[in-house]
mmCIF file of the N, C-alpha and C atoms, coordinates in Angstrom:
data_MODEL
# 
_entry.id   MODEL 
# 
loop_
_atom_site.group_PDB 
_atom_site.id 
_atom_site.type_symbol 
_atom_site.label_atom_id 
_atom_site.label_alt_id 
_atom_site.label_comp_id 
_atom_site.label_asym_id 
_atom_site.label_entity_id 
_atom_site.label_seq_id 
_atom_site.pdbx_PDB_ins_code 
_atom_site.Cartn_x 
_atom_site.Cartn_y 
_atom_site.Cartn_z 
_atom_site.occupancy 
_atom_site.B_iso_or_equiv 
_atom_site.pdbx_formal_charge 
_atom_site.auth_seq_id 
_atom_site.auth_comp_id 
_atom_site.auth_asym_id 
_atom_site.auth_atom_id 
_atom_site.pdbx_PDB_model_num 
ATOM 1   N N  . MET A 1 1  ? 0.458   -17.653 27.086  1.00 0.00 ? 1  MET A N  1 
ATOM 2   C CA . MET A 1 1  ? -0.061  -17.483 25.736  1.00 0.00 ? 1  MET A CA 1 
ATOM 3   C C  . MET A 1 1  ? 1.074   -17.024 24.830  1.00 0.00 ? 1  MET A C  1 
ATOM 4   N N  . GLN A 1 2  ? 1.283   -17.726 23.745  1.00 0.00 ? 2  GLN A N  1 
ATOM 5   C CA . GLN A 1 2  ? 2.361   -17.387 22.835  1.00 0.00 ? 2  GLN A CA 1 
ATOM 6   C C  . GLN A 1 2  ? 1.858   -16.501 21.700  1.00 0.00 ? 2  GLN A C  1 
ATOM 7   N N  . ARG A 1 3  ? 2.753   -15.609 21.278  1.00 0.00 ? 3  ARG A N  1 
ATOM 8   C CA . ARG A 1 3  ? 2.423   -14.757 20.138  1.00 0.00 ? 3  ARG A CA 1 
ATOM 9   C C  . ARG A 1 3  ? 2.639   -15.520 18.851  1.00 0.00 ? 3  ARG A C  1 
ATOM 10  N N  . ARG A 1 4  ? 1.806   -15.241 17.906  1.00 0.00 ? 4  ARG A N  1 
ATOM 11  C CA . ARG A 1 4  ? 2.002   -15.831 16.580  1.00 0.00 ? 4  ARG A CA 1 
ATOM 12  C C  . ARG A 1 4  ? 3.090   -15.052 15.865  1.00 0.00 ? 4  ARG A C  1 
ATOM 13  N N  . ARG A 1 5  ? 4.013   -15.757 15.321  1.00 0.00 ? 5  ARG A N  1 
ATOM 14  C CA . ARG A 1 5  ? 5.098   -15.128 14.576  1.00 0.00 ? 5  ARG A CA 1 
ATOM 15  C C  . ARG A 1 5  ? 4.874   -15.368 13.087  1.00 0.00 ? 5  ARG A C  1 
ATOM 16  N N  . ILE A 1 6  ? 4.896   -14.297 12.354  1.00 0.00 ? 6  ILE A N  1 
ATOM 17  C CA . ILE A 1 6  ? 4.686   -14.380 10.913  1.00 0.00 ? 6  ILE A CA 1 
ATOM 18  C C  . ILE A 1 6  ? 5.952   -13.893 10.219  1.00 0.00 ? 6  ILE A C  1 
ATOM 19  N N  . LYS A 1 7  ? 6.471   -14.698 9.338   1.00 0.00 ? 7  LYS A N  1 
ATOM 20  C CA . LYS A 1 7  ? 7.637   -14.284 8.553   1.00 0.00 ? 7  LYS A CA 1 
ATOM 21  C C  . LYS A 1 7  ? 7.129   -13.647 7.262   1.00 0.00 ? 7  LYS A C  1 
ATOM 22  N N  . HIS A 1 8  ? 7.468   -12.397 7.089   1.00 0.00 ? 8  HIS A N  1 
ATOM 23  C CA . HIS A 1 8  ? 7.057   -11.682 5.886   1.00 0.00 ? 8  HIS A CA 1 
ATOM 24  C C  . HIS A 1 8  ? 8.132   -11.834 4.821   1.00 0.00 ? 8  HIS A C  1 
ATOM 25  N N  . SER A 1 9  ? 7.715   -12.265 3.658   1.00 0.00 ? 9  SER A N  1 
ATOM 26  C CA . SER A 1 9  ? 8.668   -12.417 2.561   1.00 0.00 ? 9  SER A CA 1 
ATOM 27  C C  . SER A 1 9  ? 8.823   -11.119 1.778   1.00 0.00 ? 9  SER A C  1 
ATOM 28  N N  . LEU A 1 10 ? 7.855   -10.224 1.909   1.00 0.00 ? 10 LEU A N  1 
ATOM 29  C CA . LEU A 1 10 ? 7.893   -8.944  1.210   1.00 0.00 ? 10 LEU A CA 1 
ATOM 30  C C  . LEU A 1 10 ? 7.865   -7.803  2.221   1.00 0.00 ? 10 LEU A C  1 
ATOM 31  N N  . THR A 1 11 ? 8.424   -6.671  1.835   1.00 0.00 ? 11 THR A N  1 
ATOM 32  C CA . THR A 1 11 ? 8.342   -5.493  2.691   1.00 0.00 ? 11 THR A CA 1 
ATOM 33  C C  . THR A 1 11 ? 6.939   -4.914  2.604   1.00 0.00 ? 11 THR A C  1 
ATOM 34  N N  . LEU A 1 12 ? 6.617   -4.042  3.521   1.00 0.00 ? 12 LEU A N  1 
ATOM 35  C CA . LEU A 1 12 ? 5.306   -3.395  3.511   1.00 0.00 ? 12 LEU A CA 1 
ATOM 36  C C  . LEU A 1 12 ? 5.082   -2.668  2.188   1.00 0.00 ? 12 LEU A C  1 
ATOM 37  N N  . GLU A 1 13 ? 6.116   -1.972  1.722   1.00 0.00 ? 13 GLU A N  1 
ATOM 38  C CA . GLU A 1 13 ? 5.988   -1.217  0.475   1.00 0.00 ? 13 GLU A CA 1 
ATOM 39  C C  . GLU A 1 13 ? 5.699   -2.148  -0.710  1.00 0.00 ? 13 GLU A C  1 
ATOM 40  N N  . GLU A 1 14 ? 6.360   -3.310  -0.726  1.00 0.00 ? 14 GLU A N  1 
ATOM 41  C CA . GLU A 1 14 ? 6.126   -4.268  -1.809  1.00 0.00 ? 14 GLU A CA 1 
ATOM 42  C C  . GLU A 1 14 ? 4.718   -4.858  -1.744  1.00 0.00 ? 14 GLU A C  1 
ATOM 43  N N  . GLU A 1 15 ? 4.254   -5.144  -0.533  1.00 0.00 ? 15 GLU A N  1 
ATOM 44  C CA . GLU A 1 15 ? 2.898   -5.669  -0.383  1.00 0.00 ? 15 GLU A CA 1 
ATOM 45  C C  . GLU A 1 15 ? 1.864   -4.645  -0.834  1.00 0.00 ? 15 GLU A C  1 
ATOM 46  N N  . LEU A 1 16 ? 2.081   -3.387  -0.474  1.00 0.00 ? 16 LEU A N  1 
ATOM 47  C CA . LEU A 1 16 ? 1.151   -2.330  -0.880  1.00 0.00 ? 16 LEU A CA 1 
ATOM 48  C C  . LEU A 1 16 ? 1.171   -2.134  -2.397  1.00 0.00 ? 16 LEU A C  1 
ATOM 49  N N  . ALA A 1 17 ? 2.341   -2.218  -3.005  1.00 0.00 ? 17 ALA A N  1 
ATOM 50  C CA . ALA A 1 17 ? 2.449   -2.073  -4.465  1.00 0.00 ? 17 ALA A CA 1 
ATOM 51  C C  . ALA A 1 17 ? 1.715   -3.218  -5.169  1.00 0.00 ? 17 ALA A C  1 
ATOM 52  N N  . GLU A 1 18 ? 1.875   -4.435  -4.668  1.00 0.00 ? 18 GLU A N  1 
ATOM 53  C CA . GLU A 1 18 ? 1.171   -5.576  -5.257  1.00 0.00 ? 18 GLU A CA 1 
ATOM 54  C C  . GLU A 1 18 ? -0.340  -5.443  -5.095  1.00 0.00 ? 18 GLU A C  1 
ATOM 55  N N  . GLU A 1 19 ? -0.774  -4.971  -3.918  1.00 0.00 ? 19 GLU A N  1 
ATOM 56  C CA . GLU A 1 19 ? -2.204  -4.770  -3.675  1.00 0.00 ? 19 GLU A CA 1 
ATOM 57  C C  . GLU A 1 19 ? -2.751  -3.719  -4.637  1.00 0.00 ? 19 GLU A C  1 
ATOM 58  N N  . SER A 1 20 ? -2.013  -2.639  -4.822  1.00 0.00 ? 20 SER A N  1 
ATOM 59  C CA . SER A 1 20 ? -2.431  -1.583  -5.747  1.00 0.00 ? 20 SER A CA 1 
ATOM 60  C C  . SER A 1 20 ? -2.559  -2.126  -7.169  1.00 0.00 ? 20 SER A C  1 
ATOM 61  N N  . LYS A 1 21 ? -1.564  -2.893  -7.605  1.00 0.00 ? 21 LYS A N  1 
ATOM 62  C CA . LYS A 1 21 ? -1.591  -3.475  -8.954  1.00 0.00 ? 21 LYS A CA 1 
ATOM 63  C C  . LYS A 1 21 ? -2.790  -4.408  -9.109  1.00 0.00 ? 21 LYS A C  1 
ATOM 64  N N  . ARG A 1 22 ? -3.024  -5.260  -8.100  1.00 0.00 ? 22 ARG A N  1 
ATOM 65  C CA . ARG A 1 22 ? -4.141  -6.207  -8.148  1.00 0.00 ? 22 ARG A CA 1 
ATOM 66  C C  . ARG A 1 22 ? -5.472  -5.475  -8.232  1.00 0.00 ? 22 ARG A C  1 
ATOM 67  N N  . LEU A 1 23 ? -5.620  -4.410  -7.439  1.00 0.00 ? 23 LEU A N  1 
ATOM 68  C CA . LEU A 1 23 ? -6.868  -3.649  -7.436  1.00 0.00 ? 23 LEU A CA 1 
ATOM 69  C C  . LEU A 1 23 ? -7.101  -2.952  -8.778  1.00 0.00 ? 23 LEU A C  1 
ATOM 70  N N  . ARG A 1 24 ? -6.034  -2.390  -9.363  1.00 0.00 ? 24 ARG A N  1 
ATOM 71  C CA . ARG A 1 24 ? -6.170  -1.716  -10.658 1.00 0.00 ? 24 ARG A CA 1 
ATOM 72  C C  . ARG A 1 24 ? -6.558  -2.713  -11.756 1.00 0.00 ? 24 ARG A C  1 
ATOM 73  N N  . GLU A 1 25 ? -5.934  -3.897  -11.729 1.00 0.00 ? 25 GLU A N  1 
ATOM 74  C CA . GLU A 1 25 ? -6.284  -4.917  -12.723 1.00 0.00 ? 25 GLU A CA 1 
ATOM 75  C C  . GLU A 1 25 ? -7.739  -5.352  -12.561 1.00 0.00 ? 25 GLU A C  1 
ATOM 76  N N  . GLN A 1 26 ? -8.175  -5.500  -11.324 1.00 0.00 ? 26 GLN A N  1 
ATOM 77  C CA . GLN A 1 26 ? -9.564  -5.887  -11.053 1.00 0.00 ? 26 GLN A CA 1 
ATOM 78  C C  . GLN A 1 26 ? -10.513 -4.788  -11.528 1.00 0.00 ? 26 GLN A C  1 
ATOM 79  N N  . ALA A 1 27 ? -10.155 -3.526  -11.283 1.00 0.00 ? 27 ALA A N  1 
ATOM 80  C CA . ALA A 1 27 ? -11.001 -2.402  -11.695 1.00 0.00 ? 27 ALA A CA 1 
ATOM 81  C C  . ALA A 1 27 ? -11.091 -2.302  -13.213 1.00 0.00 ? 27 ALA A C  1 
ATOM 82  N N  . ASN A 1 28 ? -9.996  -2.605  -13.898 1.00 0.00 ? 28 ASN A N  1 
ATOM 83  C CA . ASN A 1 28 ? -9.992  -2.506  -15.365 1.00 0.00 ? 28 ASN A CA 1 
ATOM 84  C C  . ASN A 1 28 ? -10.891 -3.537  -16.024 1.00 0.00 ? 28 ASN A C  1 
ATOM 85  N N  . ARG A 1 29 ? -11.233 -4.603  -15.312 1.00 0.00 ? 29 ARG A N  1 
ATOM 86  C CA . ARG A 1 29 ? -12.132 -5.621  -15.865 1.00 0.00 ? 29 ARG A CA 1 
ATOM 87  C C  . ARG A 1 29 ? -13.604 -5.259  -15.655 1.00 0.00 ? 29 ARG A C  1 
ATOM 88  N N  . LEU A 1 30 ? -13.869 -4.219  -14.878 1.00 0.00 ? 30 LEU A N  1 
ATOM 89  C CA . LEU A 1 30 ? -15.251 -3.829  -14.586 1.00 0.00 ? 30 LEU A CA 1 
ATOM 90  C C  . LEU A 1 30 ? -15.694 -2.693  -15.501 1.00 0.00 ? 30 LEU A C  1 
ATOM 91  N N  . PRO A 1 31 ? -16.984 -2.595  -15.759 1.00 0.00 ? 31 PRO A N  1 
ATOM 92  C CA . PRO A 1 31 ? -17.491 -1.441  -16.514 1.00 0.00 ? 31 PRO A CA 1 
ATOM 93  C C  . PRO A 1 31 ? -17.464 -0.190  -15.626 1.00 0.00 ? 31 PRO A C  1 
ATOM 94  N N  . MET A 1 32 ? -17.540 0.951   -16.258 1.00 0.00 ? 32 MET A N  1 
ATOM 95  C CA . MET A 1 32 ? -17.575 2.207   -15.509 1.00 0.00 ? 32 MET A CA 1 
ATOM 96  C C  . MET A 1 32 ? -18.705 2.153   -14.483 1.00 0.00 ? 32 MET A C  1 
ATOM 97  N N  . GLY A 1 33 ? -18.421 2.655   -13.305 1.00 0.00 ? 33 GLY A N  1 
ATOM 98  C CA . GLY A 1 33 ? -19.450 2.657   -12.278 1.00 0.00 ? 33 GLY A CA 1 
ATOM 99  C C  . GLY A 1 33 ? -18.855 2.819   -10.890 1.00 0.00 ? 33 GLY A C  1 
ATOM 100 N N  . HIS A 1 34 ? -19.716 2.720   -9.906  1.00 0.00 ? 34 HIS A N  1 
ATOM 101 C CA . HIS A 1 34 ? -19.338 2.954   -8.517  1.00 0.00 ? 34 HIS A CA 1 
ATOM 102 C C  . HIS A 1 34 ? -18.306 1.941   -8.025  1.00 0.00 ? 34 HIS A C  1 
ATOM 103 N N  . GLU A 1 35 ? -18.511 0.665   -8.349  1.00 0.00 ? 35 GLU A N  1 
ATOM 104 C CA . GLU A 1 35 ? -17.602 -0.373  -7.861  1.00 0.00 ? 35 GLU A CA 1 
ATOM 105 C C  . GLU A 1 35 ? -16.184 -0.185  -8.429  1.00 0.00 ? 35 GLU A C  1 
ATOM 106 N N  . ARG A 1 36 ? -16.113 0.155   -9.719  1.00 0.00 ? 36 ARG A N  1 
ATOM 107 C CA . ARG A 1 36 ? -14.804 0.393   -10.345 1.00 0.00 ? 36 ARG A CA 1 
ATOM 108 C C  . ARG A 1 36 ? -14.104 1.581   -9.699  1.00 0.00 ? 36 ARG A C  1 
ATOM 109 N N  . GLU A 1 37 ? -14.825 2.654   -9.483  1.00 0.00 ? 37 GLU A N  1 
ATOM 110 C CA . GLU A 1 37 ? -14.250 3.848   -8.858  1.00 0.00 ? 37 GLU A CA 1 
ATOM 111 C C  . GLU A 1 37 ? -13.763 3.562   -7.447  1.00 0.00 ? 37 GLU A C  1 
ATOM 112 N N  . ALA A 1 38 ? -14.503 2.732   -6.717  1.00 0.00 ? 38 ALA A N  1 
ATOM 113 C CA . ALA A 1 38 ? -14.103 2.371   -5.351  1.00 0.00 ? 38 ALA A CA 1 
ATOM 114 C C  . ALA A 1 38 ? -12.796 1.581   -5.372  1.00 0.00 ? 38 ALA A C  1 
ATOM 115 N N  . LEU A 1 39 ? -12.645 0.662   -6.326  1.00 0.00 ? 39 LEU A N  1 
ATOM 116 C CA . LEU A 1 39 ? -11.406 -0.109  -6.433  1.00 0.00 ? 39 LEU A CA 1 
ATOM 117 C C  . LEU A 1 39 ? -10.225 0.786   -6.811  1.00 0.00 ? 39 LEU A C  1 
ATOM 118 N N  . LEU A 1 40 ? -10.444 1.716   -7.723  1.00 0.00 ? 40 LEU A N  1 
ATOM 119 C CA . LEU A 1 40 ? -9.375  2.633   -8.113  1.00 0.00 ? 40 LEU A CA 1 
ATOM 120 C C  . LEU A 1 40 ? -8.969  3.539   -6.955  1.00 0.00 ? 40 LEU A C  1 
ATOM 121 N N  . LYS A 1 41 ? -9.935  3.928   -6.137  1.00 0.00 ? 41 LYS A N  1 
ATOM 122 C CA . LYS A 1 41 ? -9.633  4.750   -4.971  1.00 0.00 ? 41 LYS A CA 1 
ATOM 123 C C  . LYS A 1 41 ? -8.796  3.960   -3.965  1.00 0.00 ? 41 LYS A C  1 
ATOM 124 N N  . ARG A 1 42 ? -9.146  2.688   -3.749  1.00 0.00 ? 42 ARG A N  1 
ATOM 125 C CA . ARG A 1 42 ? -8.375  1.834   -2.836  1.00 0.00 ? 42 ARG A CA 1 
ATOM 126 C C  . ARG A 1 42 ? -6.950  1.640   -3.362  1.00 0.00 ? 42 ARG A C  1 
ATOM 127 N N  . ALA A 1 43 ? -6.793  1.502   -4.675  1.00 0.00 ? 43 ALA A N  1 
ATOM 128 C CA . ALA A 1 43 ? -5.468  1.351   -5.278  1.00 0.00 ? 43 ALA A CA 1 
ATOM 129 C C  . ALA A 1 43 ? -4.645  2.617   -5.061  1.00 0.00 ? 43 ALA A C  1 
ATOM 130 N N  . SER A 1 44 ? -5.277  3.756   -5.219  1.00 0.00 ? 44 SER A N  1 
ATOM 131 C CA . SER A 1 44 ? -4.593  5.025   -5.000  1.00 0.00 ? 44 SER A CA 1 
ATOM 132 C C  . SER A 1 44 ? -4.164  5.174   -3.544  1.00 0.00 ? 44 SER A C  1 
ATOM 133 N N  . LEU A 1 45 ? -5.023  4.767   -2.625  1.00 0.00 ? 45 LEU A N  1 
ATOM 134 C CA . LEU A 1 45 ? -4.678  4.835   -1.203  1.00 0.00 ? 45 LEU A CA 1 
ATOM 135 C C  . LEU A 1 45 ? -3.515  3.908   -0.872  1.00 0.00 ? 45 LEU A C  1 
ATOM 136 N N  . ALA A 1 46 ? -3.460  2.746   -1.495  1.00 0.00 ? 46 ALA A N  1 
ATOM 137 C CA . ALA A 1 46 ? -2.349  1.820   -1.276  1.00 0.00 ? 46 ALA A CA 1 
ATOM 138 C C  . ALA A 1 46 ? -1.043  2.431   -1.792  1.00 0.00 ? 46 ALA A C  1 
ATOM 139 N N  . ASP A 1 47 ? -1.095  3.104   -2.945  1.00 0.00 ? 47 ASP A N  1 
ATOM 140 C CA . ASP A 1 47 ? 0.090   3.783   -3.476  1.00 0.00 ? 47 ASP A CA 1 
ATOM 141 C C  . ASP A 1 47 ? 0.567   4.866   -2.514  1.00 0.00 ? 47 ASP A C  1 
ATOM 142 N N  . THR A 1 48 ? -0.366  5.649   -2.019  1.00 0.00 ? 48 THR A N  1 
ATOM 143 C CA . THR A 1 48 ? -0.025  6.726   -1.090  1.00 0.00 ? 48 THR A CA 1 
ATOM 144 C C  . THR A 1 48 ? 0.586   6.165   0.186   1.00 0.00 ? 48 THR A C  1 
ATOM 145 N N  . ALA A 1 49 ? 0.003   5.102   0.716   1.00 0.00 ? 49 ALA A N  1 
ATOM 146 C CA . ALA A 1 49 ? 0.533   4.478   1.928   1.00 0.00 ? 49 ALA A CA 1 
ATOM 147 C C  . ALA A 1 49 ? 1.947   3.956   1.698   1.00 0.00 ? 49 ALA A C  1 
ATOM 148 N N  . SER A 1 50 ? 2.192   3.384   0.534   1.00 0.00 ? 50 SER A N  1 
ATOM 149 C CA . SER A 1 50 ? 3.524   2.878   0.201   1.00 0.00 ? 50 SER A CA 1 
ATOM 150 C C  . SER A 1 50 ? 4.543   4.009   0.175   1.00 0.00 ? 50 SER A C  1 
ATOM 151 N N  . HIS A 1 51 ? 4.184   5.120   -0.460  1.00 0.00 ? 51 HIS A N  1 
ATOM 152 C CA . HIS A 1 51 ? 5.097   6.260   -0.543  1.00 0.00 ? 51 HIS A CA 1 
ATOM 153 C C  . HIS A 1 51 ? 5.353   6.865   0.836   1.00 0.00 ? 51 HIS A C  1 
ATOM 154 N N  . LEU A 1 52 ? 4.318   6.945   1.654   1.00 0.00 ? 52 LEU A N  1 
ATOM 155 C CA . LEU A 1 52 ? 4.496   7.477   3.009   1.00 0.00 ? 52 LEU A CA 1 
ATOM 156 C C  . LEU A 1 52 ? 5.405   6.577   3.832   1.00 0.00 ? 52 LEU A C  1 
ATOM 157 N N  . SER A 1 53 ? 5.228   5.280   3.713   1.00 0.00 ? 53 SER A N  1 
ATOM 158 C CA . SER A 1 53 ? 6.062   4.337   4.438   1.00 0.00 ? 53 SER A CA 1 
ATOM 159 C C  . SER A 1 53 ? 7.516   4.463   4.006   1.00 0.00 ? 53 SER A C  1 
ATOM 160 N N  . GLU A 1 54 ? 7.754   4.569   2.709   1.00 0.00 ? 54 GLU A N  1 
ATOM 161 C CA . GLU A 1 54 ? 9.119   4.755   2.208   1.00 0.00 ? 54 GLU A CA 1 
ATOM 162 C C  . GLU A 1 54 ? 9.722   6.033   2.761   1.00 0.00 ? 54 GLU A C  1 
ATOM 163 N N  . TRP A 1 55 ? 8.944   7.101   2.782   1.00 0.00 ? 55 TRP A N  1 
ATOM 164 C CA . TRP A 1 55 ? 9.424   8.387   3.262   1.00 0.00 ? 55 TRP A CA 1 
ATOM 165 C C  . TRP A 1 55 ? 9.757   8.316   4.752   1.00 0.00 ? 55 TRP A C  1 
ATOM 166 N N  . LEU A 1 56 ? 8.887   7.676   5.521   1.00 0.00 ? 56 LEU A N  1 
ATOM 167 C CA . LEU A 1 56 ? 9.099   7.602   6.964   1.00 0.00 ? 56 LEU A CA 1 
ATOM 168 C C  . LEU A 1 56 ? 10.301  6.746   7.340   1.00 0.00 ? 56 LEU A C  1 
ATOM 169 N N  . THR A 1 57 ? 10.611  5.749   6.525   1.00 0.00 ? 57 THR A N  1 
ATOM 170 C CA . THR A 1 57 ? 11.731  4.873   6.838   1.00 0.00 ? 57 THR A CA 1 
ATOM 171 C C  . THR A 1 57 ? 13.015  5.277   6.120   1.00 0.00 ? 57 THR A C  1 
ATOM 172 N N  . SER A 1 58 ? 12.993  6.377   5.392   1.00 0.00 ? 58 SER A N  1 
ATOM 173 C CA . SER A 1 58 ? 14.181  6.794   4.647   1.00 0.00 ? 58 SER A CA 1 
ATOM 174 C C  . SER A 1 58 ? 15.263  7.289   5.610   1.00 0.00 ? 58 SER A C  1 
ATOM 175 N N  . SER A 1 59 ? 16.498  7.142   5.181   1.00 0.00 ? 59 SER A N  1 
ATOM 176 C CA . SER A 1 59 ? 17.615  7.577   6.017   1.00 0.00 ? 59 SER A CA 1 
ATOM 177 C C  . SER A 1 59 ? 17.741  9.093   6.049   1.00 0.00 ? 59 SER A C  1 
ATOM 178 N N  . GLY A 1 60 ? 17.158  9.778   5.080   1.00 0.00 ? 60 GLY A N  1 
ATOM 179 C CA . GLY A 1 60 ? 17.237  11.230  5.026   1.00 0.00 ? 60 GLY A CA 1 
ATOM 180 C C  . GLY A 1 60 ? 16.300  11.926  6.001   1.00 0.00 ? 60 GLY A C  1 
ATOM 181 N N  . LEU A 1 61 ? 15.339  11.200  6.554   1.00 0.00 ? 61 LEU A N  1 
ATOM 182 C CA . LEU A 1 61 ? 14.396  11.799  7.483   1.00 0.00 ? 61 LEU A CA 1 
ATOM 183 C C  . LEU A 1 61 ? 15.081  12.008  8.832   1.00 0.00 ? 61 LEU A C  1 
ATOM 184 N N  . GLN A 1 62 ? 15.078  13.227  9.312   1.00 0.00 ? 62 GLN A N  1 
ATOM 185 C CA . GLN A 1 62 ? 15.751  13.569  10.563  1.00 0.00 ? 62 GLN A CA 1 
ATOM 186 C C  . GLN A 1 62 ? 14.727  13.915  11.644  1.00 0.00 ? 62 GLN A C  1 
ATOM 187 N N  . PRO A 1 63 ? 15.005  13.551  12.897  1.00 0.00 ? 63 PRO A N  1 
ATOM 188 C CA . PRO A 1 63 ? 14.093  13.938  13.961  1.00 0.00 ? 63 PRO A CA 1 
ATOM 189 C C  . PRO A 1 63 ? 14.163  15.441  14.209  1.00 0.00 ? 63 PRO A C  1 
ATOM 190 N N  . PRO A 1 64 ? 13.128  16.021  14.789  1.00 0.00 ? 64 PRO A N  1 
ATOM 191 C CA . PRO A 1 64 ? 13.149  17.467  15.079  1.00 0.00 ? 64 PRO A CA 1 
ATOM 192 C C  . PRO A 1 64 ? 14.278  17.789  16.054  1.00 0.00 ? 64 PRO A C  1 
ATOM 193 N N  . LYS A 1 65 ? 14.914  18.912  15.835  1.00 0.00 ? 65 LYS A N  1 
ATOM 194 C CA . LYS A 1 65 ? 15.999  19.336  16.722  1.00 0.00 ? 65 LYS A CA 1 
ATOM 195 C C  . LYS A 1 65 ? 15.455  20.266  17.795  1.00 0.00 ? 65 LYS A C  1 
ATOM 196 N N  . THR A 1 66 ? 15.854  20.023  19.028  1.00 0.00 ? 66 THR A N  1 
ATOM 197 C CA . THR A 1 66 ? 15.351  20.857  20.138  1.00 0.00 ? 66 THR A CA 1 
ATOM 198 C C  . THR A 1 66 ? 16.406  21.784  20.644  1.00 0.00 ? 66 THR A C  1 
# 
């Protein structure tokens, strides 16, 4: 059984940023309400995930010293 290989044209951080932007634009077209708030929350979570990913892959992050 062969693994499927997917070539990513964007980094994870870029994909998350685009998803966040798309969700915010979609939310801005909706009237105030539960669905809009849910989309804004998902956009915020995508932003947070992007920042965490950047932080975890940064060169300044050092492993714990024993």
